[in-house]
C-alpha positions in Angstrom: 166.0 231.2 -48.5 169.3 231.6 -50.2 170.5 228.6 -48.4 168.2 226.2 -50.4 170.2 227.3 -53.6 173.5 226.5 -52.4 173.7 223.1 -54.4 177.7 222.9 -54.5 178.5 222.8 -50.8 180.1 219.6 -49.6 179.2 218.2 -46.3 181.5 219.0 -43.3 182.6 216.3 -41.0 183.5 217.4 -37.2 186.2 215.1 -36.0 187.5 217.4 -33.4 186.2 215.1 -30.6 188.1 211.8 -30.9 186.4 209.8 -27.9 184.0 210.4 -25.0 184.7 208.2 -22.2 181.9 207.5 -19.5 183.7 206.9 -16.0 181.8 205.8 -12.9 182.9 207.5 -9.6 182.2 206.3 -6.2 182.1 208.5 -3.0 185.2 209.1 -1.0 183.3 207.5 1.9 181.1 204.5 0.3 179.6 203.7 3.9 178.5 207.5 4.5 175.0 207.3 3.0 172.9 207.8 6.0 170.7 210.7 7.2 173.0 213.9 7.8 175.8 212.2 6.1 177.9 214.1 3.5 178.4 212.1 0.2 181.5 213.3 -1.5 182.5 212.8 -5.2 186.0 214.2 -6.3 187.5 214.1 -9.7 190.8 215.7 -10.9 192.0 214.3 -14.4 194.1 216.9 -16.1 194.7 215.2 -19.5 190.8 214.9 -19.8 187.9 217.4 -20.4 184.7 216.7 -18.0 181.5 217.4 -19.6 178.9 217.9 -16.8 175.5 218.7 -18.6 175.5 214.7 -19.6 176.3 213.3 -16.2 174.2 211.7 -13.9 173.9 210.1 -10.5 172.6 206.5 -9.9 170.8 205.7 -6.6 170.1 202.0 -5.5 168.4 201.2 -2.0 165.4 199.7 -0.2 162.0 201.1 1.4 161.1 198.4 3.8 158.4 198.3 6.6 159.9 197.8 10.2 158.2 195.7 12.8 158.4 196.3 16.5 161.2 193.6 16.5 163.2 195.6 14.0 162.4 193.0 11.2 162.2 194.5 7.7 159.3 193.3 5.2 158.0 194.8 1.8 156.1 198.0 2.1 152.3 197.9 1.4 150.8 199.9 -1.2 150.0 202.8 1.3 153.8 203.5 1.6 155.2 205.0 -1.5 157.8 207.5 -2.8 156.2 210.9 -3.6 156.3 212.4 -7.1 159.9 213.2 -7.4 160.3 212.3 -3.9 163.8 210.9 -4.3 165.0 214.6 -4.4 164.1 214.9 -0.8 166.6 212.6 0.4 169.1 215.5 0.2 169.1 218.5 2.2 171.8 220.6 0.5 173.9 220.0 -2.7 177.3 221.5 -3.7 179.3 221.9 -6.8 182.8 222.9 -6.0 185.7 223.7 -8.6 189.3 224.1 -7.2 188.2 224.5 -3.7 185.7 227.3 -4.6 182.0 226.9 -4.3 180.3 227.5 -7.9 176.7 226.5 -7.1 174.9 225.1 -3.9 171.3 224.5 -3.8 169.1 224.1 -0.4 166.4 221.7 -0.1 166.4 220.2 -3.6 163.2 218.6 -3.0 161.6 222.0 -3.5 164.2 224.0 -5.5 164.8 221.3 -8.1 161.1 220.1 -8.3 159.8 223.6 -8.9 162.5 224.2 -11.6 161.4 220.9 -13.4 157.9 221.8 -13.1 158.3 225.4 -14.7 161.2 224.8 -17.1 160.2 221.4 -18.4 157.3 220.2 -20.6 155.8 216.6 -21.4 158.3 215.7 -23.7 161.6 216.3 -22.0 160.2 215.2 -18.7 159.6 211.7 -19.8 163.4 211.0 -19.3 163.0 211.9 -15.6 160.4 209.1 -15.1 163.7 207.1 -14.2 163.9 209.3 -11.0 160.2 208.8 -10.2 158.8 211.9 -11.8 155.3 211.5 -13.1 155.7 207.6 -12.7 155.8 205.2 -9.6 159.7 204.4 -8.8 160.0 200.8 -9.9 160.6 198.6 -6.9 161.0 195.0 -6.4 158.6 193.0 -4.0 160.8 193.5 -1.3 161.0 197.2 -1.8 164.4 197.4 -3.3 165.1 200.1 -6.1 167.9 199.9 -8.2 169.8 202.6 -10.6 167.5 205.5 -10.1 168.8 208.1 -12.5 169.2 211.7 -11.5 170.7 213.8 -14.1 173.3 216.3 -13.1 171.3 219.2 -14.5 168.3 218.2 -12.2 170.4 219.1 -9.3 172.5 222.0 -10.7 171.1 224.7 -13.0 174.8 225.0 -14.1 174.6 221.8 -16.1 171.5 223.4 -17.9 173.1 226.5 -18.8 176.9 225.9 -19.2 177.1 223.6 -22.0 181.0 223.4 -22.3 183.9 221.2 -21.1 185.8 222.4 -18.2 189.8 222.8 -18.6 192.0 221.5 -16.1 189.6 221.5 -13.3 189.5 220.0 -9.8 185.9 219.2 -9.3 183.9 218.1 -6.1 180.4 217.2 -5.5 178.9 217.2 -2.1 175.4 215.8 -1.1 174.2 216.3 2.2 171.6 213.7 3.3 168.5 215.2 4.8 168.2 214.5 8.6 164.8 212.5 7.8 163.4 210.5 4.9 159.7 211.6 5.8 159.5 214.1 3.0 160.4 211.6 0.4 157.4 209.4 1.4 154.0 209.4 1.1 151.7 207.3 3.2 147.7 207.0 3.1 148.0 204.6 6.2 150.4 204.8 9.2 153.0 202.3 8.8 156.6 202.5 10.2 159.3 202.1 7.5 163.0 202.0 7.1 164.6 203.8 3.9 168.2 202.9 3.4 170.5 204.1 0.5 172.9 201.2 -0.3 174.8 202.7 -3.1 175.3 205.9 -4.9 177.5 206.5 -8.0 178.2 209.5 -10.4 178.8 208.8 -14.1 180.3 211.5 -16.0 181.8 211.8 -19.4 185.4 212.8 -20.2 186.0 214.2 -23.8 189.3 213.6 -25.6 190.1 215.7 -28.7 192.2 215.4 -31.8 195.8 216.8 -31.9 194.7 220.2 -33.5 192.3 221.2 -30.6 194.4 219.8 -27.9 197.3 222.2 -29.1 194.6 225.0 -28.9 193.5 224.2 -25.4 197.0 223.6 -24.3 197.6 227.4 -25.6 194.7 228.8 -23.6 196.1 227.0 -20.4 199.7 228.2 -20.9 198.5 231.8 -21.3 196.2 231.2 -18.1 193.5 233.2 -20.0 190.3 234.0 -17.8 187.6 231.9 -19.1 184.0 232.8 -18.5 181.5 230.6 -16.7 177.9 231.8 -16.8 174.7 230.3 -15.6 171.5 231.1 -13.7 171.1 230.3 -10.2 167.8 229.3 -8.4 168.2 230.3 -4.7 165.5 229.5 -2.1 164.3 231.6 0.6 161.7 230.7 3.3 159.4 232.3 5.6 158.7 229.5 8.2 155.3 230.4 9.3 152.9 232.9 7.8 150.8 234.8 10.5 146.8 234.1 10.4 146.1 237.3 8.4 145.1 237.8 4.9 148.1 240.4 3.8 151.6 239.9 4.3 155.0 241.8 3.5 158.2 239.9 3.2 161.6 241.6 3.0 163.7 239.1 1.5 167.1 240.4 0.7 169.3 243.1 -0.7 170.9 241.9 -3.7 173.9 242.9 -5.7 173.4 244.3 -9.2 174.6 240.9 -11.1 172.5 238.8 -8.5 169.3 240.9 -8.6 166.0 238.9 -9.6 165.2 238.1 -13.2 162.5 235.8 -12.3 160.8 235.1 -8.9 158.6 232.0 -8.2 156.4 231.9 -4.9 154.7 228.8 -3.4 153.2 227.8 -0.2 152.7 224.8 1.7 150.2 224.1 4.7 151.5 221.5 7.4 153.1 219.2 4.7 156.9 218.9 5.7 158.0 216.1 8.2 154.3 214.7 7.9 154.4 211.2 6.4 150.7 211.3 5.8 151.0 214.6 3.6 152.8 214.6 0.4 155.7 217.1 0.7 155.9 217.2 -3.3 152.6 219.2 -3.5 151.8 222.7 -2.8 149.0 224.7 -1.8 147.3 227.8 -3.2 145.9 229.1 0.0 143.0 231.0 -2.1 145.9 233.7 -3.1 144.4 236.9 -4.4 147.4 239.2 -5.3 151.1 239.2 -5.3 153.6 241.7 -6.2 157.4 241.9 -6.2 159.0 245.2 -5.4 162.8 246.0 -6.4 163.5 248.9 -4.3 160.2 250.7 -5.0 159.4 249.5 -8.4 156.5 246.9 -8.4 156.2 243.7 -10.6 153.4 243.6 -12.0 152.3 246.8 -12.0 148.6 246.0 -11.9 147.2 243.5 -9.2 145.8 240.1 -10.2 142.5 240.0 -8.1 142.2 236.2 -8.4 140.2 233.7 -6.3 140.8 229.9 -6.4 137.6 229.2 -4.6 135.7 230.7 -7.4 138.0 228.9 -10.0 139.2 232.2 -10.9 142.8 231.7 -11.3 143.7 232.3 -15.2 145.9 235.1 -14.8 148.3 233.2 -12.4 148.4 230.1 -14.9 148.9 232.4 -17.8 151.9 233.7 -16.0 153.0 230.1 -15.3 152.7 229.2 -19.0 154.5 232.1 -20.4 157.6 231.7 -18.1 158.2 228.3 -19.6 159.0 229.9 -23.1 160.5 233.1 -21.9 163.1 231.2 -19.6 164.0 228.7 -22.3 163.8 231.3 -25.1 161.1 229.5 -27.1 158.4 231.1 -29.3 155.6 229.1 -28.0 154.5 228.3 -24.4 155.2 224.6 -23.4 153.8 224.2 -19.7 154.4 220.8 -18.0 151.2 221.4 -15.5 147.8 221.5 -17.0 145.4 223.7 -15.5 143.4 221.3 -13.2 146.9 220.1 -12.0 148.2 223.7 -11.4 145.5 224.3 -9.0 145.4 220.9 -7.1 148.9 220.0 -6.9 151.4 222.9 -7.9 150.1 226.3 -7.9 153.4 228.3 -8.7 153.0 232.0 -8.7 155.8 233.3 -11.2 156.7 237.0 -11.6 158.7 238.3 -14.4 161.0 241.0 -13.5 163.7 240.6 -16.3 163.0 244.0 -17.9 164.1 246.8 -15.4 164.5 250.8 -15.5 167.7 252.7 -15.2 167.0 253.4 -11.8 167.5 250.0 -10.9 171.0 249.3 -12.7 173.1 251.1 -10.0 173.8 250.2 -6.5 172.3 247.3 -4.2 168.6 246.4 -4.7 166.1 245.6 -2.0 163.8 242.6 -2.7 160.4 242.6 -1.1 157.1 240.7 -1.4 153.7 241.7 -0.7 151.1 239.2 -1.3 147.1 239.0 -0.3 144.7 236.0 0.1 141.0 236.0 0.2 141.0 234.5 3.5 143.6 234.3 6.4 146.6 232.1 5.7 145.9 228.7 7.5 148.2 227.7 10.5 151.5 226.0 9.8 151.7 227.7 6.2 155.2 228.3 4.9 155.9 230.7 2.2 158.8 229.9 -0.3 160.4 232.1 -3.0 163.0 231.0 -5.5 165.0 233.9 -7.0 166.4 233.5 -10.3 169.4 235.7 -11.0 172.5 235.6 -13.1 175.9 234.1 -11.8 179.0 234.9 -13.5 182.6 233.5 -12.7 185.9 233.9 -14.3 188.4 231.1 -14.2 192.1 230.8 -14.8 193.0 227.1 -15.9 196.7 227.4 -15.2 196.7 228.9 -11.8 193.2 227.7 -10.8 192.0 231.1 -9.7 188.1 231.5 -9.7 186.6 234.8 -9.2 183.0 235.6 -8.9 181.8 238.6 -10.8 179.7 241.1 -8.6 178.6 243.8 -10.9 
């Protein structure tokens, strides 16, 4: 309250940044945009400071119906992008700095979409209508779509957590196109189609500073001081097909101390992938009853859930989902993106908070294991997916360009 009595303070003007210049980068090979191609962006401007959190991709292309003769026409209303389906156009994305891998994301159509559904809310999700999330992707009569905006921080959690400029970096972004575009499209009636990306660009702001701060940054470079780079990674693991039983145990991995889970997100899909008649951007609850994460022999949560979607008894699952949105973002109040009804029908996401851990888990490797139980046997062709959220820390020397990963 003492601040309101400070009546003599003058306003301060921050003029340390003299200019922010938005530049458009094209791929190294602008024709390599087809399925299985690797789209490569490279940037190396030592005199400017890239600020990745405000960068974004622009994608243009066309979705058209193919006739037997190969002619293209406008797609019907039965053929459209799924909610956030534009993310399924890519199978893997990578961020590299000085030839070292900073972050990679497998299957962004799953990993990134789940991150948006769990960490965003109704307000900050509105911007993502530009990429076809919660809004049909705008297309012309012939099926063309122009300048679909995908923010860098949608692809990479690095852009969400690391909100600083990078000094003297050589940056590369690699987007690997999916082998098929079937998961991006949802059809209510069988229809052959052709999806072609005609252009993709990357727009990134470069920061210029005043002389005082330029001198400070040059001193940091001259001393080759180790700079920390920290963010939270979202790593996807998948169990291709669950056996037709009600209980299952899944040994996921053995992790290092620094990369041990802080949160785990589990979801299921039954026969949705690579099927144009199924919406690959939706998930299935499989009438899950209980789920527990084990770090070595320590269970999370300690007590069982004992839920039943078939009896509309899934409040504890939804409560855990709502709590995550505030805990992860450091907010006092919960701000879930999914409503209760939509959570059940479209995106039942089972979230386990294991952020608080006993002393016995703070030394040595950690075995990560999941145990889950359904009220009925898992249907055939059901895939279980698990996203492990963990800390990632690097040290970067701006003069020598050396990047070292802190393993703990």
